[in-house]
N, C-alpha and C positions, 0 to 999 in steps of 0.2 A: 627568476625565482620570486623577486619582490612583487612583480605583476601578478604572478600566480597566487600569492598570499592575499593580495588585495582582491582578486577575483573571487577567491574562496570566501573571504570575509563578507564581500558584497552578496554572494549567493546565500550565505548563512543568515544575514540580516533579512534578505528578501523572503527566505523560507519561513522565518519566524513570523513575519507579517502576514504571509499568505496562508499560513496553516490554520485556516478557519473557513467556515462556510459563508457563502454569500447570503445577504438578507433576503434575496429572492429565492423562493423554494416552493415545492409542492404544497397543496392545501392540507395534506395530512401530516406534514412535518412540523415538529416543534424543536427549536434550537434552545440550548441552554444559554445562560447569560454571556458566556465567552464565545459563543458560536463555534465551539469545537465538538459539540455532541449533537447529533441529529437523531431524533426518534420519530418513527411513524406511529401515530397515536390511534389511527382508525384504519379499517379495511386492509387491503394488501397493495393498493396502488397510490398514486399521487404522492410518492415519496421522493421526488426528484430534488437533488441538491447540486450546487455548483461551488467551485472554489471562489473565495473572496476576490482574488486577483487572477488575471491570466498568468499562466506558467511561463517561466523562462526556459530556454532550451536546457534539457538535462535536469530540470527541477522536478522532483517527484512529489505528487500529492498522495499521501499515505493515510489510510484509515484502518482502524481495528474494529472488528465485529464485536460489539459489547453484549448485545442481546439477540436471541433468536425467538421466533414465534412459531409454535407448532400448528399444523393444520393447513398450511399453504404450500403450494408447489412452486419452485423457483427460488433463485438466490440473488444476491447482490449483483448489480450491474455497474460497470465503470467504463470511462472513456474520456474523450475530449470533444469540445465543440467550439466552433468559431463564432457562435452567437453570444453576444454580450447578454447575460441574464437580465440586466436592467432594461434591455430593449424588448423583452418578451411581453406581449400584451397579456397572454395567459400562459402559465407554466403547463406544459403538456402533462397528461395523466401518466404516460409511460415514456421512458427513454427509448424503448424498443416496442413498437416501431415509430411512435409519434414524433419524438424529437429527431430521430435519424431521418425520418421522411421529410423534415424541413430542410435537409441538405447540410453540408459542411459539419457533420457530426458523425463521430465514430465511437460506437458503444458496443461492449461485449458482455454477455452474461458470464459470471464466474460459476464454474461447474465443479463437481467433485473430482473430475479427471484432470484438474489443474490447468485447463486451458492451454495445453501444449500446442504450439503452432508450428507448422512446417516452415522452414526457412530455405528458400531456393529449392523446394522440392524434397527436402530432407528434414527429418526430425532433428531438433537441436540436441546436441550431444552433451553429456555431463561435463566434458572437458570445456566446452564453450561456455557453459553456465558457471563453471568454477567450483572449487571445493567449498562446502559449507563452512569450513574452518578458516578460509581466507578472510581477513578483516574487511576487505572491500569487495563490493559487487561491481564488476565492470560491464557497463551497458554501452557498447560501441566505444565512444571516447569519454564517457561519463563514469566517474568513480564515486560510489556511494557507500558510506560505512554500513556494512551488512548487519551489524548487531541490532540496530534500530528497526530494520526491516522485518525481523523475525518474530513471529508470534509463537507463544508456547502456552500449553495448558498449565494450570496451577498444580504444583506438586501436592500429592495427597495420598490417601490410603492405597489407591490402586496405581500409583505412579509407575510401578514396574511394567505395567501393561503398555505404557506409552513411551518407555525409555528409549527404544530403538528410534522412534520418531524424534524424541527430544535430542538425542545425540546428533541426528542429521539436521537439526534446526528446522523441523518441518511439522506443521499441523495440517490436517485436511483443509483444503482451500476454503470451504464454506463453514468451518467450525467456529465456535465462539472463541475469541481472542486471536483468530487468524488475522494477519495483516496484509492488506492488498493496496497496491499503489499503481499510479499511471504517470507516464512521462513521455516526452518526445525528444528524439535525437536528430540533429540537423544532418542533412545529406549533401554531398558535393553539388548536386543539381539545384540546391536552394530549397528543396522541399524537406519534409521531416517524416520519420517513421515513429509510430506510436508503439510503446512497449508497456505491457502489463507485468507487474512484479508481484509475486505471491510468496510470502514468507521468505524473502531473500532470494528467490529464484526468478530469473528473467525468463518469461515465456516466449521471448522472441518478438519480432515485429508482428503486431496484430493488424496494423493498417499502414499502408505506405502512401507516399506522395501527398501528405497533408500540407496545406498552405502555410508554411512557416512564417511568412511575412505578416500574417494576420494574428491577432491575439487569440490564444487558445486557452479556454477554461477547462478545468477538470469537471467531469460529470460523475456524480455518485447517486445511483438510484437505490434507495433503501426499500427494496422490493420483496414482497411475499414473506418467505421464512426469515429474512433479515429484519430485525425490529429496530435496532439502534447501532450506530457506528460513531466512533470518535476519531478526530483528526490527530495524527501523531506527527509532531514536528521532527524534522530530520536535520541534523547538523552536518554540514559538509566540511568536516575537518578530520584530523587524525584521531583514531580511537584512543581513549584514555588508557592509562596503565591499568586502572581498575577493570575496564572492559577486556583488555588482553588477558589479565589474570583469570577472569571469569571463563573465558574461552578455554584456557589451559585446564582449569579445574573440571569444567564440564566434560572435556574430552577424556579425562582419565578416571572419572568416578564410575562405579557399577550402575547405580541409578540415583535419582535425585534425592531420595531419602537418606542416602549415604552422606550427603553434605552436612546433615545435622550432627554427624559424628566427628567432623573435622574440627581441629583446634583453631577456630576462626571467630572473630567477633560476630555477634548476632546480626548486625546490619549487613556485613559482608556475606554471611550465609544467605540472608534473604535476597541480596543482590545476585548471588550465584544461582539461586533457584529462579531468578527472573520474576520475582513477585513485584 
């Protein structure tokens, strides 16, 4: 148990350090001072970004879509690459197909259909993905606190229209405030499977037999209709009492605006509405 706590603490520290973008990126990308927000400032391409550090097994690189741009076809693309961004003479214009064609890169476009991937010839079942009310998402042997993984729309005048989605902890995959992450899980044969996580839901193995012995960097392509994304740090620890209370409240309210009528301190109301 002591070793497990040390491992969790080490993972948490590593995740805080790695939750930012690499200094190497596409020519149309601008990073903020913290290197946690990436914005494509021109055109629809040259929006390629990488994680600052290679990921550890089971470590998720999670981003939230902050801005969209109308007029373009296509959405965010995410994946992994064994290429050290620092070694790239020129950052490719596109992740698909340019970076993928360089080899040792696995990237997928996020679509409106949630990128459901067949596992061993069958669709992943709701049971294998787990209930949206379970505090942790289990990806093979990796446990990740689900609450941070979930994107939600802001409550407002038309919240009742979205409440069924809200109760299921789901936004459309390509919507503003949607959260999308990528990680890899080690396999018995020494390779790794890549998983894409969308709003707390594991899409299943998107690619198999990745070279786990090599450093693997996250790839985020701020492409077309996606204008800006922000890295969301993920803590690999027990959910707080506040988070557990929020899950219970959200499960029992009629819709989000009903939170305003509860006898709760304003900061807790805001937290329960996930603002």
